[in-house]
C-alpha positions as CSV (number, residue, x, y, z in Angstrom):
1,M,1.7,-15.6,1.9
2,D,-0.9,-16.9,-0.7
3,F,-4.0,-19.0,0.3
4,K,-2.2,-22.3,-0.7
5,A,0.5,-21.5,1.6
6,V,-1.9,-20.9,4.4
7,V,-3.6,-24.2,3.6
8,V,-0.3,-26.0,3.7
9,A,0.6,-24.3,7.0
10,I,-2.7,-25.4,8.6
11,L,-2.5,-28.9,7.3
12,G,1.0,-29.2,8.6
13,C,-0.2,-28.0,12.2
14,A,-2.6,-30.9,12.1
15,L,0.2,-33.2,11.4
16,G,2.3,-32.0,14.3
17,C,3.6,-28.6,13.6
18,G,7.2,-29.9,13.4
19,S,7.0,-31.1,16.8
20,S,9.1,-33.7,18.2
21,S,7.6,-37.1,19.5
22,G,10.3,-37.6,22.2
23,D,13.7,-36.1,23.6
24,T,16.1,-36.2,20.7
25,G,19.0,-35.3,23.0
26,G,20.0,-32.8,20.5
27,K,21.0,-35.6,17.9
28,T,20.1,-34.8,14.1
29,V,20.0,-36.9,11.3
30,Q,20.6,-36.1,7.5
31,F,17.3,-36.4,5.6
32,R,17.6,-36.4,1.8
33,M,14.5,-36.6,-0.4
34,E,14.0,-36.4,-4.1
35,V,11.2,-34.2,-5.4
36,I,9.8,-35.2,-8.7
37,V,6.9,-34.0,-10.9
38,F,4.2,-36.6,-11.3
39,E,3.5,-37.0,-15.1
40,P,2.2,-40.4,-15.9
41,S,3.0,-40.2,-19.6
42,E,6.6,-38.9,-19.0
43,G,7.8,-40.9,-16.0
44,D,9.5,-39.4,-12.9
45,V,11.0,-36.1,-13.7
46,P,13.2,-34.5,-11.1
47,L,12.2,-31.0,-10.1
48,E,14.7,-28.2,-9.4
49,G,14.1,-25.1,-7.2
50,V,11.4,-26.7,-4.9
51,E,11.5,-25.2,-1.4
52,V,11.1,-27.8,1.3
53,C,10.7,-26.5,4.9
54,V,10.0,-28.2,8.2
55,V,6.7,-26.7,9.3
56,D,6.8,-23.8,11.7
57,T,10.6,-23.4,11.5
58,D,13.3,-21.6,9.3
59,N,14.7,-25.1,8.6
60,C,14.4,-24.9,4.7
61,A,16.4,-26.1,1.6
62,T,15.9,-26.0,-2.1
63,S,16.0,-29.1,-4.4
64,D,19.0,-29.1,-6.8
65,V,19.1,-29.7,-10.5
66,T,18.7,-33.6,-9.9
67,G,15.5,-32.9,-7.6
68,F,17.4,-33.7,-4.3
69,V,17.0,-31.7,-1.3
70,T,18.8,-32.3,2.2
71,L,17.9,-31.1,5.5
72,A,19.2,-31.9,9.2
73,L,16.3,-33.1,11.2
74,P,15.8,-34.0,14.8
75,A,16.2,-37.8,15.2
76,N,13.4,-39.8,16.6
77,S,10.8,-37.3,15.6
78,E,7.6,-36.8,13.7
79,I,8.0,-33.9,11.2
80,A,5.7,-32.4,8.6
81,L,7.4,-30.8,5.7
82,T,5.9,-28.2,3.2
83,V,6.9,-28.9,-0.5
84,L,6.4,-25.6,-2.4
85,K,7.2,-24.2,-5.9
86,V,5.4,-21.7,-7.9
87,G,3.2,-23.2,-10.7
88,Y,2.8,-26.8,-8.7
89,A,0.2,-27.8,-6.1
90,P,1.6,-27.3,-2.5
91,T,2.2,-30.5,-0.8
92,I,2.5,-31.9,2.8
93,A,5.0,-34.6,3.4
94,P,4.7,-36.1,6.9
95,Q,7.9,-37.9,7.9
96,L,9.3,-40.0,10.9
97,T,12.9,-40.0,11.7
98,T,14.9,-42.5,13.5
99,E,18.5,-42.5,14.6
100,S,19.7,-43.3,11.2
101,D,20.2,-40.9,8.2
102,V,17.4,-41.1,5.5
103,D,18.4,-40.9,1.9
104,D,15.8,-43.0,-0.1
105,L,12.6,-41.0,0.1
106,R,10.7,-39.4,-2.8
107,T,7.7,-37.1,-3.0
108,A,5.7,-36.1,-5.9
109,V,4.3,-32.9,-6.8
110,L,1.4,-32.0,-9.5
111,S,1.6,-29.2,-12.0
112,E,-1.1,-26.8,-11.3
113,L,-1.9,-27.1,-15.2
114,S,-2.8,-30.8,-14.7
């Protein structure tokens, strides 16, 4: 694990280590998020191959060609997600889930060359 991944993991623990805020009763929701590259001169560019994981779990998925990633997350929870791809600055994306599926979120990453 490289230094940036360690920093991301530490930040994730500060945000809750993927812990739940209450009893979910085992219910999960579908969480769909678009990952884009932040490039002011080019607009929002979808990014394929980004690994998104719930902190301190094996619950991970990789973004598709359109930049979308889908995970099953516990309902009514506070979750921290790591957003990682070689060549891009690691990102932490804190999320709150409810009883409903989530399909309209977006997170941006920065190229390490920026």
